[in-house]
C-alpha positions, -999 to 999 in steps of 0.1 A, spaced: 307 701 675 285 704 642 277 667 626 256 671 596 216 659 611 222 673 643 212 707 649 236 730 663 220 732 699 218 697 706 244 685 725 246 661 760 236 689 783 205 698 760 197 660 761 200 657 798 180 683 805 149 671 781 155 635 790 151 642 829 113 652 832 104 623 806 114 592 828 114 582 867 148 587 886 153 552 883 148 554 844 171 583 844 202 565 864 198 536 839 200 564 811 233 580 824 244 547 828 239 533 792 256 567 782 284 558 801 288 521 786 283 534 751 307 560 749 335 533 766 323 503 741 323 533 711 359 539 722 374 507 718 354 493 684 362 530 662 326 540 669 318 578 672 321 582 711 296 612 711 270 598 686 275 566 708 266 589 743 238 606 729 223 580 716 223 562 755 209 595 764 181 590 741 175 557 738 148 555 760 123 586 752 97 568 755 105 540 777 79 546 803 46 553 783 19 527 783 16 500 760 -13 512 745 -1 549 737 29 530 722 7 515 699 -12 543 687 20 570 687 33 542 660 0 544 640 7 580 639 38 578 629 31 554 600 59 526 617 47 491 606 43 467 638 37 430 640 10 409 659 35 404 688 40 443 694 8 453 690 1 426 718 29 442 743 34 479 732 70 482 747 86 469 723 78 494 704 97 517 726 127 523 707 109 530 670 86 555 687 115 568 707 134 572 673 103 594 661 96 612 690 136 621 688 136 637 650 102 655 655 104 668 694 144 673 685 146 678 653 174 653 647 177 636 612 207 620 617 196 583 602 221 564 619 212 576 651 181 574 650 184 537 638 206 530 668 177 545 692 150 525 668 167 490 674 183 491 709 158 462 721 153 441 695 185 448 666 183 445 635 197 430 605 218 446 594 228 469 620 253 497 622 284 492 642 266 526 664 234 502 666 255 474 683 269 496 706 238 509 719 222 476 719 252 464 743 250 494 765 215 491 772 226 454 781 256 461 802 245 493 822 253 488 857 220 481 873 219 449 853 222 414 870 260 404 870 254 372 862 238 392 830 264 416 825 294 396 832 294 370 807 286 398 775 322 417 792 338 385 788 332 381 752 333 416 743 368 418 755 372 455 756 408 447 769 419 426 738 408 420 710 367 437 708 344 411 699 315 424 692 298 395 671 307 373 702 294 398 728 257 400 702 260 363 704 260 360 742 235 389 748 214 372 725 216 340 741 209 352 776 180 373 763 163 342 745 168 324 778 154 345 803 121 347 778 118 311 775 126 308 816 96 336 821 75 319 798 70 348 773 66 354 735 100 354 714 99 380 687 113 369 655 134 394 648 155 387 682 161 348 668 170 364 634 193 393 654 210 357 670 212 336 641 230 368 619 254 376 645 260 333 654 270 329 614 292 361 616 310 348 650 318 317 630 330 331 602 352 353 623 365 319 642 373 306 608 394 333 596 411 335 625 421 297 625 
């Protein structure tokens, strides 16, 4: 399959082999699950399933790097970051991972790289591919069912897919968890939640 911005040698088997030694066995199982869910959601959403699966395999390329290492790499890649991200460096694993994928694999497909970069905090706006990868990361089967079930119900894959509602549900549950565990909330998480809430209300008004 030839896609602009993705070198010819890059395919699913290639990225599997590249990813496996980068992460623990537990993390690799999560990666397998995200790739599977991303492909499923993409097919229902009119998004490229191959790119979604590829993003699923690559999204956590730097997840297990230490916080200080991620901050240092963000500096080296000239990725702007906030004080919250400097203090909690794991929040940078998406943007840093996207840069590593570009550098080590030669992937320059901007939408795919953005999806990898945005899969944790989201962004405003997001492409369909970014939305799919964000939700797939939330819905991977090792996540607790009391978290995933409401998101699946909101997404409604068996009816008319409702990405806006699923994004709001995922955001609400994520923010609730952060508050209950007394963790800081990144401003972008609130921005993304409000953005999709507005989109959901606009959609509901159109359908009523």
